[in-house]
Each structure stands twice: as C-alpha cells, then as structure tokens.
C-alpha positions as CSV (number, residue, x, y, z in Angstrom):
1,M,67.8,47.1,192.7
2,S,66.7,50.4,191.1
3,T,68.3,53.7,192.2
4,I,66.5,56.5,193.9
5,T,66.9,60.3,193.7
6,S,68.1,62.6,196.5
7,D,64.5,63.7,197.1
8,E,63.2,60.1,197.2
9,F,65.9,59.3,199.7
10,R,65.0,62.2,201.9
11,A,61.3,61.1,201.9
12,F,62.1,57.9,203.9
13,P,61.5,58.3,207.6
14,G,64.4,58.6,210.0
15,V,67.0,59.9,207.5
16,E,67.1,63.5,208.7
17,D,70.7,63.1,209.8
18,W,71.8,62.2,206.2
19,R,72.7,64.5,203.2
20,P,72.4,62.6,199.8
21,R,74.3,63.5,196.7
22,V,75.9,61.8,193.7
23,T,78.7,60.1,195.6
24,G,76.3,58.7,198.3
25,A,74.4,59.7,201.4
26,F,76.6,61.1,204.2
27,A,76.2,61.5,207.9
28,L,78.8,62.8,210.5
29,F,78.2,61.8,214.2
30,R,79.9,63.8,217.1
31,T,81.1,61.0,219.4
32,G,83.4,63.0,221.6
33,S,85.8,60.2,222.3
34,F,87.3,57.3,220.4
35,A,85.6,54.8,222.8
36,A,82.2,56.2,221.9
37,G,83.2,56.1,218.2
38,A,84.2,52.4,218.6
39,Q,80.8,51.7,220.1
40,L,79.0,53.4,217.3
41,F,81.2,51.6,214.8
42,A,80.4,48.2,216.3
43,A,76.7,48.9,216.1
44,I,77.0,50.0,212.5
45,A,78.9,46.8,211.8
46,D,76.2,44.7,213.3
47,L,73.5,46.5,211.3
48,A,75.5,46.2,208.1
49,E,76.0,42.5,208.5
50,A,72.3,41.9,209.1
51,A,71.4,43.9,206.1
52,D,74.3,42.5,204.0
53,H,75.0,46.1,203.0
54,H,78.2,47.6,204.0
55,P,78.9,51.4,204.3
56,D,82.2,53.2,204.2
57,V,82.9,54.3,207.9
58,D,85.7,56.7,208.9
59,V,86.3,56.6,212.8
60,R,88.3,59.6,214.2
61,Y,88.9,60.6,217.8
62,A,85.8,62.6,218.2
63,T,83.8,61.9,215.1
64,V,82.4,59.1,212.9
65,R,81.6,59.7,209.3
66,V,79.6,57.3,207.3
67,R,78.9,57.1,203.6
68,L,76.2,54.8,202.1
69,L,75.9,53.8,198.4
70,T,74.8,50.8,196.7
71,H,77.7,50.0,194.4
72,S,76.1,47.3,192.5
73,A,73.3,49.7,191.5
74,G,75.6,52.6,190.9
75,G,73.8,55.0,193.2
76,L,71.5,55.3,196.1
77,T,68.7,52.8,196.7
78,A,66.0,52.2,199.2
79,K,68.5,49.8,200.9
80,D,70.7,52.7,201.7
81,A,67.8,54.8,203.1
82,A,66.8,51.8,205.3
83,L,70.2,51.4,206.7
84,A,70.7,55.0,207.2
85,A,67.6,55.2,209.5
86,Q,68.9,52.2,211.5
87,I,72.3,53.8,212.0
88,S,70.7,57.1,213.1
89,Q,68.6,55.2,215.6
90,A,71.7,53.4,216.9
91,A,73.5,56.6,217.3
92,R,70.5,58.1,219.3
93,E,70.4,55.1,221.6
94,L,74.1,55.8,222.3
95,D,73.4,59.4,222.9
96,I,75.5,60.4,220.0
97,R,74.2,63.3,217.8
98,A,74.6,64.0,214.2
99,E,76.3,67.2,212.9
100,T,74.8,67.9,209.5
101,E,76.2,71.4,209.4
102,R,79.7,69.9,208.9
103,M,79.0,68.0,205.8
104,Q,81.2,69.2,202.9
105,D,83.4,67.9,200.1
106,L,86.5,69.6,198.4
107,M,86.7,69.4,194.7
108,L,89.5,70.3,192.3
109,A,88.0,72.0,189.2
110,V,89.9,71.8,186.0
111,A,88.7,74.4,183.6
112,T,89.4,73.1,179.9
113,P,88.0,73.6,176.5
114,D,88.2,69.8,175.9
115,P,86.9,68.0,179.1
116,G,87.0,64.6,177.5
117,A,90.7,64.8,176.6
118,A,91.7,66.1,179.9
119,L,89.6,63.7,181.9
120,A,91.2,60.7,180.2
121,F,94.7,61.9,181.5
122,W,93.5,62.6,185.0
123,K,91.6,59.3,185.2
124,A,94.8,57.4,184.2
125,A,97.1,59.4,186.5
126,T,94.8,59.2,189.7
127,G,93.1,55.9,189.2
128,F,89.8,57.6,190.0
129,R,86.5,56.5,188.3
130,E,83.9,58.6,186.5
131,V,80.8,59.0,188.7
132,R,79.0,61.1,186.3
133,D,79.8,63.0,183.1
134,G,82.9,65.1,183.8
135,V,83.4,64.1,187.4
136,L,86.0,61.8,188.8
137,F,85.9,60.3,192.3
138,D,88.2,58.1,194.4
139,A,86.6,54.7,194.5
140,D,87.7,54.4,198.2
141,G,86.1,57.7,199.0
142,R,89.4,59.2,200.3
143,G,90.4,61.7,197.7
144,P,88.6,64.9,196.5
145,L,86.2,65.1,193.5
146,I,87.8,66.2,190.2
147,W,85.4,68.1,188.0
148,F,86.3,69.0,184.4
149,Q,84.6,72.5,183.8
150,P,84.0,73.1,180.1
151,V,85.0,76.6,179.1
152,D,84.9,78.2,175.6
153,K,88.6,79.3,175.8
154,P,91.7,78.6,177.9
155,L,91.7,80.6,181.2
156,R,94.6,82.0,183.2
157,G,95.0,79.8,186.2
158,R,92.8,76.9,185.0
159,S,92.6,75.0,188.3
160,H,90.9,76.1,191.5
161,L,89.2,74.6,194.6
162,D,85.5,74.1,194.9
163,V,83.9,73.7,198.4
164,N,80.7,71.8,198.0
165,A,78.3,71.5,200.9
166,P,74.6,71.8,201.5
167,R,73.2,75.2,200.7
168,D,72.7,76.4,204.3
169,V,76.4,75.4,205.1
170,I,77.6,77.3,201.9
171,E,75.7,80.4,202.9
172,K,77.4,80.4,206.3
173,R,80.8,79.8,204.8
174,M,80.2,82.8,202.4
175,E,79.3,85.1,205.2
176,A,82.3,84.0,207.3
177,A,84.8,84.2,204.3
178,L,83.5,87.8,203.5
179,A,83.9,88.8,207.0
180,A,87.5,87.4,207.0
181,G,88.4,89.8,204.2
182,G,87.3,87.8,201.1
183,V,85.4,89.4,198.2
184,I,83.1,88.0,195.7
185,V,84.7,88.3,192.3
186,D,82.0,86.5,190.2
187,D,78.3,85.9,191.1
188,S,77.1,85.5,187.5
189,H,76.4,81.8,188.1
190,A,74.5,82.2,191.4
191,P,72.8,80.5,193.0
192,E,74.7,77.5,191.5
193,W,78.0,78.9,192.8
194,W,79.9,82.0,193.8
195,T,83.6,82.7,193.2
196,L,85.4,84.3,196.1
197,A,89.0,85.5,196.3
198,D,91.4,86.3,199.2
199,A,93.4,89.4,199.6
200,D,96.1,88.0,197.3
201,G,93.4,87.0,194.6
202,H,93.6,83.3,195.1
203,K,90.1,82.0,194.2
204,V,87.7,79.4,195.5
205,D,84.2,78.6,194.4
206,L,81.5,78.0,197.0
207,C,79.0,75.5,195.5
208,P,75.8,74.3,197.1
209,W,75.2,70.5,196.6
210,R,73.1,70.0,193.4
211,E,69.9,68.0,193.8
C-alpha cells in the first residue's frame, strides 16, 4: 500500500480529531475516567480487529492517546485515515471528545558538525530507529524523538530540548512562556522554530510540526 502525505490524510472525511506527522497520525481523547477509557479502548480494539490494522493506544486515568501508522508501508496510508475516522466516530458515540490542542512531542536536539557519525552512536545506544534522515524514534513510541541538527562548528551546550506541536499550540505555548518570564533569544529561523530561554539561560526550541 502506498503512503500518503499529511495533506492527503487531512483530506479524508472524519479525521478532524487527528494530527498527522512523520511518526504517525495522533489523537488524544479526554475520557474523564478509567472506565470510559476502557470502553473506548474496547471499541478501538474491535475496529482494529475488523480492519486487521492495529494502532498504538495509551490508556491513562482520564485520557486515551492513539497513534496510527502503517508499519509495513513505512508511513501513513489510506488505511490509517479510514481507521482514524472510525475511531473518532466511536468516541463521539461514547460522548468522548478529542483534545487536539494537547498534541505535542518532546525532542532531544543534538547539534553536531557530523550528524552521521553522532547518529550511529545514539542509534546503537538507544535502540531507536531512523524514521527520516537525521531523526531517531523509539520503535515502541514511548521515547522522545532525537534529532541530529547539522551545524557548521561545535556549539557550547550542544544539546537542548525541542517542543514540537501543531502551530496553533506552539503559538499559545510561546505566549505563555514569555508571560512566565522567558525571552526569545533567537528568531532567525522563524517561522520554522524559535529559541527561548528561561531566567537562568536554559534554552528550549518551540517548533511547529512540519508538513
């Protein structure tokens, strides 16, 4: 089965609850209780078995997070979009709403003049797999992304955290971080990302998900 782009995924009907990116299509449902989460998980399990397509599902006390990806194709496919729409419909029937504003990933950025050499070490040490050039990801979907950021020369403090989320979420996070005493120390790469620092100078990059 051929893969589809994020835009093609979003063009399918009924997938408004989902945010697609390189590591899959994600949705977060606010269940409010473990019992409601168990009901939603049971519905997802039935749909997955019928479709012979099985998502990653993380059930917490008050939320259920779902990730869809066609592993055999190495990306998103129409099969993911179809199951996403069915899962959203099942959630609505259970009166469970999606929270798209809570979608985000943490990413460890390793700045290095030689990403290829550094990547091999981190890949071996973590057991992560390369999901695209210069990006490692936990095959089980539990760990953060690790991105090897190419730089022309070594930097002081070569590692920092990236917060990746949809653009509207990033804009709200930036407003809140600045109101909490943070400052923008580098906006030369905007609108791809902004580097903010706290009062002690510790840095974090706020990065909208790339399409």
